[in-house]
C-alpha positions as CSV (number, residue, x, y, z in Angstrom):
1,X,-104.3,-73.5,37.8
2,X,-104.2,-69.7,37.5
3,X,-104.1,-69.3,41.3
4,X,-101.4,-71.9,41.4
5,X,-99.3,-70.0,38.8
6,X,-99.6,-66.8,40.6
7,X,-98.6,-68.4,43.8
8,X,-95.6,-69.9,42.2
9,X,-94.5,-66.5,40.9
10,X,-95.1,-64.9,44.1
11,X,-93.1,-67.6,45.8
12,X,-90.3,-67.1,43.4
13,X,-90.1,-63.4,44.1
14,X,-90.2,-64.0,47.8
15,X,-87.5,-66.6,47.7
16,X,-85.3,-64.4,45.6
17,X,-85.8,-61.5,47.9
18,X,-85.0,-63.7,50.8
19,X,-81.9,-64.8,49.1
20,X,-80.7,-61.2,48.6
21,X,-81.6,-60.4,52.2
22,X,-79.7,-63.4,53.3
23,X,-76.7,-62.2,51.2
24,X,-76.9,-58.9,52.8
25,X,-76.7,-60.5,56.1
26,X,-73.6,-62.4,54.9
27,X,-72.0,-59.2,53.5
28,X,-70.6,-58.4,56.8
29,X,-68.7,-61.6,57.1
30,X,-67.6,-62.1,53.5
31,X,-64.6,-59.8,53.7
32,X,-61.8,-62.1,54.3
33,X,-59.0,-62.4,51.7
34,X,-59.8,-64.9,49.1
35,X,-63.4,-63.9,49.1
36,X,-65.0,-61.2,47.0
37,X,-63.7,-58.4,49.2
38,X,-60.1,-59.4,48.2
39,X,-61.2,-59.7,44.6
40,X,-59.0,-62.8,44.1
41,X,-61.3,-65.6,45.2
42,X,-62.9,-67.9,42.8
43,X,-66.3,-69.5,43.1
44,X,-67.9,-66.3,44.4
45,X,-70.5,-64.1,42.6
46,X,-69.8,-60.7,43.9
47,X,-72.9,-58.8,43.1
48,X,-72.9,-55.9,45.4
49,X,-69.2,-55.8,46.2
50,X,-68.3,-55.2,42.6
51,X,-71.4,-53.5,41.4
52,X,-73.7,-52.4,44.2
53,X,-72.5,-51.6,47.7
54,X,-74.4,-53.5,50.3
55,X,-74.7,-56.8,48.5
56,X,-72.2,-59.6,48.5
57,X,-72.7,-63.3,47.7
58,X,-70.1,-65.8,48.4
59,X,-71.5,-68.4,46.1
60,X,-69.4,-71.0,44.5
61,X,-71.3,-71.4,41.3
62,X,-69.8,-68.2,39.6
63,X,-66.4,-67.9,38.0
64,X,-63.9,-65.3,39.1
65,X,-65.0,-61.7,38.5
66,X,-64.4,-58.1,39.5
67,X,-60.6,-58.1,39.3
68,X,-58.6,-54.7,39.1
69,X,-56.2,-54.5,36.0
70,X,-52.6,-54.9,36.9
71,X,-49.8,-53.3,34.8
72,X,-46.6,-55.2,34.5
73,X,-44.6,-53.6,31.6
74,X,-44.8,-50.7,29.2
75,X,-43.0,-50.6,25.9
76,X,-41.8,-48.2,24.7
77,X,-41.5,-45.9,27.7
78,X,-40.4,-42.9,25.7
79,X,-41.4,-41.4,22.4
80,X,-42.0,-38.3,20.3
81,X,-44.4,-35.7,21.5
82,X,-46.3,-36.1,18.3
83,X,-47.6,-39.5,19.4
84,X,-49.4,-41.8,17.0
85,X,-47.1,-44.7,17.5
86,X,-48.1,-47.9,19.4
87,X,-47.3,-48.5,23.0
88,X,-47.9,-52.0,24.4
89,X,-49.0,-52.5,28.0
90,X,-48.7,-56.0,29.5
91,X,-50.2,-57.3,32.7
92,X,-53.5,-59.1,33.6
93,X,-57.2,-58.5,34.4
94,X,-57.4,-56.3,31.3
95,X,-60.5,-57.7,29.8
96,X,-62.9,-60.1,31.7
97,X,-66.5,-61.2,31.2
98,X,-68.6,-63.6,33.3
99,X,-71.2,-66.2,32.7
100,X,-73.8,-63.9,34.1
101,X,-73.6,-61.8,30.9
102,X,-71.4,-59.1,32.4
103,X,-70.2,-56.5,29.8
104,X,-66.6,-55.1,30.3
105,X,-65.1,-52.0,28.5
106,X,-61.3,-51.5,28.8
107,X,-59.6,-48.1,28.3
108,X,-56.0,-46.9,28.5
109,X,-54.7,-43.4,29.3
110,X,-51.2,-41.9,29.3
111,X,-50.8,-38.8,31.3
112,X,-54.6,-38.6,31.5
113,X,-55.0,-38.6,27.7
114,X,-56.7,-41.5,25.9
115,X,-54.5,-44.0,24.3
116,X,-56.6,-45.4,21.5
117,X,-56.7,-49.2,21.8
118,X,-55.6,-51.4,19.0
119,X,-54.6,-55.1,19.5
120,X,-55.8,-56.4,22.8
121,X,-56.0,-59.5,25.1
122,X,-56.4,-60.1,28.7
123,X,-52.7,-59.7,29.3
124,X,-51.7,-57.2,26.6
125,X,-53.0,-54.0,25.2
126,X,-51.7,-52.0,22.2
127,X,-52.7,-48.4,21.9
128,X,-51.8,-45.3,19.8
129,X,-49.8,-42.9,22.0
130,X,-51.5,-39.5,22.1
131,X,-49.6,-36.3,21.5
132,X,-48.2,-34.7,24.6
133,X,-45.1,-33.6,26.4
134,X,-43.4,-34.1,29.8
135,X,-42.0,-37.0,31.8
136,X,-43.2,-39.8,34.1
137,X,-46.7,-39.8,32.9
138,X,-48.9,-42.5,34.6
139,X,-50.3,-45.2,32.4
140,X,-53.8,-46.4,33.5
141,X,-55.8,-49.4,32.4
142,X,-59.5,-49.1,33.3
143,X,-62.1,-51.8,33.0
144,X,-65.7,-50.7,33.3
145,X,-68.1,-53.5,34.3
146,X,-71.8,-53.4,33.4
147,X,-74.4,-56.0,34.6
148,X,-78.1,-56.0,35.3
149,X,-77.2,-54.7,38.7
150,X,-75.2,-51.6,37.6
151,X,-71.8,-50.3,36.5
152,X,-68.5,-50.6,38.2
153,X,-65.1,-49.1,37.1
154,X,-61.8,-50.6,38.1
155,X,-58.5,-48.9,37.3
156,X,-54.9,-50.1,37.4
157,X,-52.1,-47.5,37.4
158,X,-48.4,-47.7,36.6
159,X,-46.9,-49.3,39.7
160,X,-43.3,-48.2,39.1
161,X,-41.3,-45.6,37.2
162,X,-40.5,-48.4,34.7
163,X,-44.1,-48.4,33.7
164,X,-44.5,-44.7,33.4
165,X,-44.3,-43.0,30.0
166,X,-42.0,-40.0,29.2
167,X,-42.2,-38.0,26.0
168,X,-38.8,-37.3,24.4
169,X,-37.3,-34.0,25.5
170,X,-37.4,-31.3,22.8
171,X,-34.5,-31.4,20.4
172,X,-33.6,-28.3,18.4
173,X,-32.0,-28.7,15.0
174,X,-32.2,-25.4,13.2
175,X,-32.9,-21.7,13.6
176,X,-34.2,-19.3,10.9
177,X,-33.2,-16.7,10.2
178,X,-29.6,-16.9,11.3
179,X,-28.3,-14.3,11.8
180,X,-31.3,-12.4,13.1
181,X,-31.6,-8.7,12.3
182,X,-30.8,-6.6,15.4
183,X,-34.4,-5.2,15.2
184,X,-35.6,-8.7,16.2
185,X,-38.5,-10.5,14.5
186,X,-40.0,-13.9,14.1
187,X,-37.6,-16.7,15.0
188,X,-38.5,-20.1,13.5
189,X,-37.2,-23.1,15.5
190,X,-37.1,-26.5,13.8
191,X,-36.6,-29.8,15.6
192,X,-38.4,-32.7,17.1
193,X,-40.6,-33.4,20.1
194,X,-41.3,-29.7,20.4
195,X,-44.9,-30.4,21.6
196,X,-48.2,-29.2,20.3
197,X,-48.6,-26.4,22.9
198,X,-47.3,-24.9,26.0
199,X,-43.7,-24.4,24.9
200,X,-41.6,-21.5,26.1
201,X,-38.5,-20.2,24.4
202,X,-35.7,-18.1,25.8
203,X,-32.9,-16.3,23.9
204,X,-29.9,-15.6,26.1
205,X,-32.3,-16.0,29.1
206,X,-34.8,-13.5,27.7
207,X,-38.3,-14.6,26.8
208,X,-39.1,-15.1,23.1
209,X,-43.0,-15.2,23.2
210,X,-44.3,-18.2,21.2
211,X,-46.7,-17.4,18.4
212,X,-47.2,-20.8,16.9
213,X,-46.2,-24.3,17.8
214,X,-46.1,-27.8,16.2
215,X,-44.2,-30.8,17.2
216,X,-41.5,-30.0,14.6
217,X,-41.6,-26.2,14.5
218,X,-42.0,-23.3,16.9
219,X,-42.2,-19.7,16.1
220,X,-41.5,-16.9,18.6
221,X,-41.0,-13.2,18.5
222,X,-37.3,-12.5,19.2
223,X,-36.5,-9.2,20.9
224,X,-34.2,-6.6,19.4
225,X,-30.6,-7.1,20.4
226,X,-27.0,-7.4,19.4
227,X,-24.2,-9.9,19.7
228,X,-23.3,-13.4,18.9
229,X,-23.8,-16.9,20.3
230,X,-27.1,-16.1,21.9
231,X,-28.3,-19.4,23.5
232,X,-31.8,-20.5,22.3
233,X,-33.5,-23.0,24.6
234,X,-37.1,-24.4,24.3
235,X,-38.9,-25.8,27.3
236,X,-42.1,-27.9,27.0
237,X,-43.7,-30.2,29.5
238,X,-41.0,-29.4,32.0
239,X,-38.3,-30.6,29.7
240,X,-35.6,-28.4,28.3
241,X,-34.1,-28.8,24.9
242,X,-30.5,-28.7,23.8
243,X,-29.3,-25.1,23.2
244,X,-28.6,-23.7,19.8
245,X,-26.6,-20.5,19.3
246,X,-28.0,-17.6,17.2
247,X,-26.2,-14.5,16.2
248,X,-27.7,-11.1,15.6
249,X,-26.7,-9.8,12.2
250,X,-23.5,-7.7,12.2
251,X,-23.9,-4.1,11.4
252,X,-23.7,-3.0,7.8
253,X,-23.1,0.5,6.4
254,X,-24.9,1.7,3.2
255,X,-24.1,5.4,3.1
256,X,-23.0,8.6,4.7
257,X,-24.4,12.1,5.1
258,X,-23.4,15.4,6.4
259,X,-20.3,17.6,5.9
260,X,-17.0,15.9,5.1
261,X,-14.5,18.6,5.9
262,X,-11.0,17.3,6.7
263,X,-10.9,19.4,9.9
264,X,-13.7,17.2,11.3
265,X,-15.9,18.3,14.2
266,X,-19.1,18.0,12.2
267,X,-22.0,15.6,12.5
268,X,-21.5,12.5,10.4
269,X,-24.6,10.5,9.6
270,X,-24.2,6.9,8.9
271,X,-27.0,4.9,7.4
272,X,-27.3,1.1,7.2
273,X,-28.8,-1.8,9.1
274,X,-28.4,-3.8,12.3
275,X,-27.0,-1.0,14.4
276,X,-29.0,-2.3,17.3
277,X,-31.4,-0.7,19.7
278,X,-30.6,2.7,21.2
279,X,-29.6,1.0,24.4
280,X,-26.8,-1.0,22.7
281,X,-23.3,0.1,23.2
282,X,-22.0,1.1,19.7
283,X,-18.7,2.5,18.5
284,X,-17.6,4.0,15.3
285,X,-14.1,4.5,14.0
286,X,-13.0,6.5,11.0
287,X,-9.6,5.3,9.8
288,X,-9.1,3.9,13.3
289,X,-10.0,7.2,15.0
290,X,-13.0,7.4,17.3
291,X,-16.1,9.0,15.9
292,X,-17.9,9.7,19.2
293,X,-21.6,8.6,18.9
294,X,-24.2,11.0,19.9
295,X,-27.3,9.0,18.9
296,X,-28.2,5.9,17.0
297,X,-31.1,3.6,16.2
298,X,-31.4,0.4,14.1
299,X,-30.7,2.2,10.8
300,X,-28.9,5.5,11.5
301,X,-26.0,6.7,13.6
302,X,-24.9,10.2,14.3
303,X,-21.3,10.8,15.4
304,X,-18.7,13.6,15.5
305,X,-16.4,13.2,12.5
306,X,-12.7,13.2,13.5
307,X,-10.1,15.1,11.5
308,X,-8.9,13.1,8.5
309,X,-8.3,13.1,4.8
310,X,-8.7,11.0,1.7
311,X,-10.7,7.9,1.4
312,X,-10.7,6.0,4.6
313,X,-12.4,3.0,6.2
314,X,-15.4,3.5,8.5
315,X,-16.3,0.6,10.8
316,X,-19.3,0.2,13.2
317,X,-18.9,-2.2,16.1
318,X,-21.9,-3.3,18.2
319,X,-22.4,-6.4,20.3
320,X,-18.9,-7.6,19.6
321,X,-19.5,-7.6,15.8
322,X,-18.0,-5.1,13.4
323,X,-19.3,-4.1,10.0
324,X,-17.4,-4.5,6.9
325,X,-15.3,-1.4,6.4
326,X,-17.1,1.1,4.2
327,X,-15.1,3.7,2.3
328,X,-15.7,7.3,3.4
329,X,-14.1,10.1,1.4
330,X,-13.2,13.4,3.0
331,X,-13.6,16.6,0.9
332,X,-10.8,17.1,-1.7
333,X,-8.6,20.1,-1.0
334,X,-9.5,23.4,-2.5
335,X,-6.8,26.0,-3.3
336,X,-7.8,29.6,-3.2
337,X,-4.5,31.4,-3.5
338,X,-0.8,30.8,-4.0
339,X,1.6,33.5,-2.9
340,X,3.8,35.0,-4.0
341,X,2.6,34.7,-7.6
342,X,6.1,35.2,-8.9
343,X,9.1,33.5,-7.4
344,X,12.8,34.2,-8.0
345,X,14.4,31.6,-10.2
346,X,16.4,30.5,-7.1
347,X,13.1,29.3,-5.6
348,X,11.8,30.4,-2.2
349,X,9.0,30.1,0.3
350,X,5.6,29.4,-1.3
351,X,2.3,29.8,0.7
352,X,-0.8,27.9,-0.4
353,X,-4.1,28.8,1.1
354,X,-7.5,27.2,0.9
355,X,-9.6,24.6,2.7
356,X,-9.7,20.8,3.4
357,X,-5.9,20.5,3.4
358,X,-6.0,17.7,6.0
359,X,-3.1,17.0,8.3
360,X,-0.4,16.0,5.8
361,X,0.2,16.1,2.1
362,X,2.7,16.9,-0.6
363,X,3.2,19.8,-3.0
364,X,4.7,19.7,-6.4
365,X,5.5,22.4,-9.0
366,X,5.2,20.9,-12.4
367,X,6.0,17.6,-10.8
368,X,9.1,18.8,-8.9
369,X,8.8,18.5,-5.1
370,X,8.1,21.6,-3.1
371,X,9.2,20.5,0.4
372,X,6.5,21.1,2.9
373,X,7.6,23.0,6.0
374,X,4.3,23.5,7.7
375,X,0.8,22.0,7.1
376,X,-2.5,23.1,8.5
377,X,-6.1,22.6,7.5
378,X,-6.2,25.9,5.5
379,X,-2.5,26.7,4.8
380,X,0.5,24.9,3.6
381,X,4.0,26.4,3.3
382,X,6.7,24.8,1.2
383,X,10.1,25.5,-0.1
384,X,9.8,26.0,-3.8
385,X,12.7,24.6,-5.9
386,X,14.7,26.7,-8.4
387,X,13.0,27.1,-11.7
388,X,12.2,29.3,-14.6
389,X,9.2,30.2,-16.7
390,X,5.5,31.1,-16.2
391,X,2.3,29.3,-15.5
392,X,3.7,26.4,-13.5
393,X,1.1,24.2,-11.9
394,X,1.3,24.0,-8.2
395,X,-0.4,20.8,-7.0
396,X,-1.3,20.0,-3.4
397,X,-2.0,16.3,-2.9
398,X,-3.7,15.0,0.2
399,X,-4.2,11.2,0.4
400,X,-4.7,10.9,-3.4
401,X,-6.9,14.0,-3.7
402,X,-5.4,17.0,-5.4
403,X,-6.1,20.7,-6.0
404,X,-4.0,23.1,-8.0
405,X,-3.0,26.7,-8.4
406,X,-0.2,28.3,-10.4
407,X,3.0,30.2,-9.9
408,X,5.5,31.8,-12.2
409,X,9.2,32.4,-11.9
410,X,10.5,36.0,-12.4
411,X,11.7,37.0,-15.9
412,X,15.5,37.4,-16.2
413,X,17.0,40.8,-15.8
414,X,20.4,41.7,-17.3
415,X,22.5,44.3,-15.5
416,X,25.9,44.2,-17.2
417,X,27.8,42.7,-20.1
418,X,31.5,42.2,-20.4
419,X,33.9,40.6,-22.9
420,X,37.7,40.7,-23.0
421,X,37.5,41.1,-26.7
422,X,34.8,41.3,-29.3
423,X,36.2,40.2,-32.6
424,X,33.8,39.9,-35.5
425,X,35.0,36.4,-36.0
426,X,33.5,35.5,-32.6
427,X,34.8,32.9,-30.2
428,X,35.4,35.3,-27.3
429,X,33.6,34.7,-24.0
430,X,30.8,37.1,-23.2
431,X,29.8,37.4,-19.6
432,X,26.3,38.5,-18.6
433,X,25.4,39.5,-15.1
434,X,21.9,39.9,-13.7
435,X,19.1,38.3,-11.6
436,X,16.7,35.4,-12.2
437,X,18.9,34.1,-15.0
438,X,18.0,30.5,-14.1
439,X,20.2,27.5,-13.3
440,X,19.9,26.0,-16.8
441,X,18.2,26.2,-20.1
442,X,19.1,29.8,-20.9
443,X,19.7,31.0,-24.4
444,X,21.5,34.3,-25.4
445,X,21.2,36.2,-28.6
446,X,23.4,39.0,-29.8
447,X,22.0,40.9,-32.7
448,X,19.6,38.0,-33.2
449,X,22.4,35.5,-33.5
450,X,22.8,32.7,-31.0
451,X,25.5,33.0,-28.4
452,X,26.0,29.4,-27.2
453,X,25.8,29.3,-23.4
454,X,28.8,27.7,-21.8
455,X,27.9,28.2,-18.1
456,X,24.9,29.4,-16.2
457,X,23.9,30.4,-12.7
458,X,21.0,32.4,-11.5
459,X,23.2,35.6,-11.5
460,X,25.7,35.0,-14.3
461,X,25.7,33.5,-17.8
462,X,28.6,33.0,-20.0
463,X,28.3,32.4,-23.8
464,X,30.6,32.2,-26.8
465,X,30.4,35.2,-29.0
466,X,29.2,34.3,-32.5
467,X,30.8,35.9,-35.6
468,X,29.1,39.1,-36.4
469,X,29.6,42.8,-36.8
470,X,28.3,46.2,-35.9
471,X,27.3,48.2,-32.9
472,X,24.1,48.7,-30.9
473,X,23.3,45.1,-31.2
474,X,20.6,43.9,-28.7
475,X,21.8,41.2,-26.2
476,X,18.8,39.3,-24.9
477,X,18.8,36.3,-22.5
478,X,15.8,34.0,-22.7
479,X,15.0,31.3,-20.1
480,X,11.8,29.5,-19.4
481,X,10.1,31.2,-22.2
482,X,10.7,34.7,-20.7
483,X,13.1,37.2,-22.3
484,X,15.2,39.6,-20.4
485,X,15.7,43.3,-21.0
486,X,18.3,44.0,-23.7
487,X,21.8,45.3,-23.4
488,X,23.7,46.8,-26.3
489,X,26.7,45.1,-27.8
490,X,29.3,46.3,-30.2
491,X,31.8,44.2,-32.1
492,X,35.3,45.6,-32.3
493,X,35.8,48.1,-35.1
494,X,37.8,47.0,-38.1
495,X,41.5,47.3,-37.8
496,X,44.1,47.4,-40.6
497,X,47.5,46.0,-39.9
498,X,49.0,45.9,-43.3
499,X,48.6,46.7,-47.0
500,X,49.8,44.6,-49.9
501,X,51.2,46.1,-52.0
502,X,52.3,48.9,-49.7
503,X,53.0,51.0,-52.9
504,X,50.5,50.7,-55.6
505,X,50.7,51.8,-59.3
506,X,48.7,54.8,-60.1
507,X,46.5,52.7,-62.4
508,X,45.3,50.9,-59.3
509,X,44.8,47.1,-59.1
510,X,44.5,44.4,-56.5
511,X,45.0,45.6,-53.0
512,X,45.1,43.2,-50.1
513,X,44.4,44.5,-46.7
514,X,45.3,42.6,-43.6
515,X,43.9,43.2,-40.1
516,X,41.0,42.2,-37.9
517,X,37.3,42.5,-37.4
518,X,36.5,42.9,-41.1
519,X,33.1,41.3,-40.4
520,X,31.0,38.7,-42.0
521,X,29.8,40.6,-45.0
522,X,29.3,44.1,-46.4
523,X,32.7,45.5,-45.6
524,X,33.7,48.5,-47.8
525,X,37.1,50.0,-48.5
526,X,38.1,53.4,-49.7
527,X,41.5,54.6,-50.9
528,X,41.9,58.3,-50.5
529,X,38.1,58.5,-50.4
530,X,37.6,56.5,-53.6
531,X,35.9,53.2,-53.5
532,X,38.0,50.1,-53.6
533,X,35.5,47.5,-54.7
534,X,35.8,44.4,-52.4
535,X,36.4,41.2,-54.3
536,X,36.8,38.9,-51.4
537,X,37.7,38.7,-47.8
538,X,37.4,37.3,-44.3
539,X,37.5,38.6,-40.8
540,X,41.2,39.3,-41.2
541,X,41.8,39.9,-44.9
542,X,40.1,41.9,-47.6
543,X,40.9,42.0,-51.3
544,X,39.8,44.9,-53.3
545,X,40.5,46.6,-56.6
546,X,42.3,49.8,-55.7
547,X,41.2,52.8,-57.7
548,X,43.7,54.7,-59.8
549,X,45.5,57.5,-58.0
550,X,48.7,59.3,-57.4
551,X,50.7,60.5,-54.5
552,X,51.8,59.4,-51.2
553,X,50.0,58.6,-47.9
554,X,46.7,57.9,-49.4
555,X,44.4,56.9,-46.6
556,X,42.9,53.4,-46.9
557,X,39.8,52.9,-44.7
558,X,37.7,49.8,-44.1
559,X,34.1,50.3,-43.0
560,X,32.1,47.4,-41.5
561,X,28.5,47.8,-40.3
562,X,29.0,51.5,-39.7
563,X,32.3,51.1,-37.9
564,X,35.3,52.7,-39.6
565,X,38.9,51.6,-39.2
566,X,41.8,53.9,-38.5
567,X,43.3,54.7,-41.9
568,X,46.3,52.9,-43.3
569,X,48.5,54.9,-45.7
570,X,49.0,53.7,-49.2
571,X,51.7,55.2,-51.4
572,X,51.4,55.3,-55.2
573,X,54.5,54.5,-57.3
574,X,56.4,57.5,-58.5
575,X,56.2,58.3,-62.2
576,X,58.9,56.8,-64.4
577,X,59.9,58.1,-67.8
578,X,61.2,55.5,-70.2
579,X,61.2,57.5,-73.5
580,X,60.6,60.9,-75.1
581,X,60.0,61.8,-78.7
582,X,61.4,63.8,-80.1
583,X,64.3,64.4,-77.9
584,X,65.2,67.7,-79.6
585,X,63.4,70.5,-81.0
586,X,63.5,74.1,-82.2
587,X,64.4,76.8,-79.8
588,X,61.1,78.5,-80.6
589,X,59.3,75.5,-79.1
590,X,55.8,74.5,-80.1
591,X,56.8,70.9,-80.9
592,X,54.6,68.2,-79.2
593,X,56.7,66.0,-77.0
594,X,55.4,62.5,-76.4
595,X,56.5,60.6,-73.3
596,X,56.2,56.9,-72.4
597,X,56.6,55.4,-69.0
598,X,54.6,54.3,-66.0
599,X,52.6,55.8,-63.1
600,X,51.9,59.0,-64.9
601,X,48.5,59.1,-63.2
602,X,45.3,59.6,-65.0
603,X,45.5,63.3,-64.8
604,X,47.3,66.1,-63.1
605,X,50.8,65.4,-64.3
606,X,53.2,68.3,-65.0
607,X,56.2,68.2,-67.2
608,X,59.3,70.5,-67.2
609,X,62.0,70.8,-69.8
610,X,65.1,72.4,-68.5
611,X,62.9,73.7,-65.7
612,X,60.4,75.3,-68.0
613,X,56.9,74.0,-68.0
614,X,55.9,72.0,-71.0
615,X,52.1,72.4,-71.0
616,X,50.5,68.9,-70.8
617,X,48.2,68.2,-73.7
618,X,47.3,64.6,-72.6
619,X,47.9,62.4,-69.6
620,X,47.5,58.7,-68.9
621,X,49.2,56.3,-66.6
622,X,51.7,55.3,-69.3
623,X,51.9,58.2,-71.7
624,X,51.7,62.0,-71.8
625,X,52.1,64.8,-74.3
626,X,53.1,68.4,-73.9
627,X,54.0,71.4,-76.0
628,X,57.6,72.2,-76.0
629,X,58.3,75.6,-74.6
630,X,60.7,78.0,-76.2
631,X,64.2,77.7,-75.0
632,X,67.8,76.9,-75.8
633,X,70.4,74.7,-74.5
634,X,71.6,71.2,-74.7
635,X,71.0,68.2,-72.4
636,X,68.1,69.9,-70.7
637,X,66.5,67.7,-68.0
638,X,62.9,66.7,-68.7
639,X,61.0,65.6,-65.6
640,X,57.3,64.5,-65.2
641,X,55.7,65.1,-61.8
642,X,52.4,63.9,-60.5
643,X,50.9,63.7,-57.0
644,X,53.9,65.3,-55.6
645,X,56.3,62.8,-56.9
646,X,58.7,63.4,-59.7
647,X,60.0,61.0,-62.3
648,X,63.5,60.3,-63.4
649,X,64.8,62.8,-65.9
650,X,65.4,62.5,-69.7
651,X,67.7,64.8,-71.6
652,X,66.4,67.1,-74.3
653,X,68.6,68.9,-76.8
């Protein structure tokens, strides 16, 4: 039985080997379509054709096997570079097994990358699209067969463009920062389908080297530059994105350095940001005038300051972009001298010297215009207006910036004085001639009294004489706070035109003197050298109490402030006898005669009786006594004489 068993086993091995050898012999004839060689026949167990070369069995007891996967459709055919979404491949021969216990493994790739399978059947495969980029990627379905005879791999590939997969082209949505500083820096690009790697970025055609990359964000190092609307484009997997425009930041000015003289020609340093690389074409204007650039970098510019004045705008332009205007202020003017220091009141040429006067400006003297006739950086000449006074402020203004000096007008000088009359009662016109008398505002004093000005020029002033009196009175003209030299003025001397009464009693009494220039106060009157006390008066009339006196042609003199009138002559009334007692007497004389009458004078009277002296014992203005001289006769004339005037006569027996 043992021998028998061994023999049976040996026989089985032999028969099986013979069967394979026979199949080998048939392999050369089993290649027609419909058999294993065509991989479409049924009823054929294709051992060696599918698994091991050299063996092929065209048996009819095995189901269909060894078929290559065929792809019919792909959906979707496009998608984000991030992957992770499901793509569905339809077709056939995706997943077979046979009755001989064959094991089949099915895999899918997109662009050579594994697409992780999910839902599956023999005609449909779902897989998670891997991340990637690019277009027209082949999709492959691979079945790997494993049997006791070995392993065989069969692959089906996208047969048409419609079954190839394309990743979405990159789409840019945002750029940060925008604008980019002109010094360059990290540019962050946001978007979609940017890929996980392999992206390249250009800015205006120049490379922006990528430093990091995700499907939604790429960072690259943007080069220094200037300008606007620089096109940013990202390329990944052979696909180019839409273009976004980025601007470099416009230049900005933060400060200035260097001299600021209005003559210009000095180096102006401008500090700020975004001035661009040294290779950039950059211009600077100062109030619209070119400031030629000698050098610049991203944060500093040096240019040659043009002439100018005041506060002006400075603008930097680079890459077609201009900075906001920054205010630059030239030096304020400085006045070192003003000549002449004293001007005539008629005005004249004024020269102002100093620095930083700019190219134009205005000059005022205490606010009044001094018309500029020439203007240079260090000297301004103007025509000063007429004026008076001292310490006037000369202001030079250049574009709102001012500097000042001072100038005075000359003091007035009087050369002559004239008046047609000089009555003490005033009212006459006094004419003063001279220089620098001013055009207005003068005042004149005569002896300290105001002489109201009626007209005024720089060379002549007229005023109305105030009432006054005296001689040697100082006449002074004052204008602009400056007083002239003085001229001496004398009022007319007093003048007597009449006396009332013209003949006065010897006892004196009220005397009225008519005339002119009797002054304001302090007039004195004398009659024959004796005081005639003033009791009232005016410029044309004086009343005084005439002293007692006798005689004819007594000089009446009026004195006012040292000026003496020509004398007027006053006569005294002649003596007049009205009675005598007794009117007779012894021839031996010795009898006292008493007389009554008027104007006998206070003293100095003489009496004669019949031509003989009757010695006066007493004498008053209305009575007199004398001692009768010896004599004889009847109807002797008795006469009283005083001051050279004789009375009427009375008869004495």
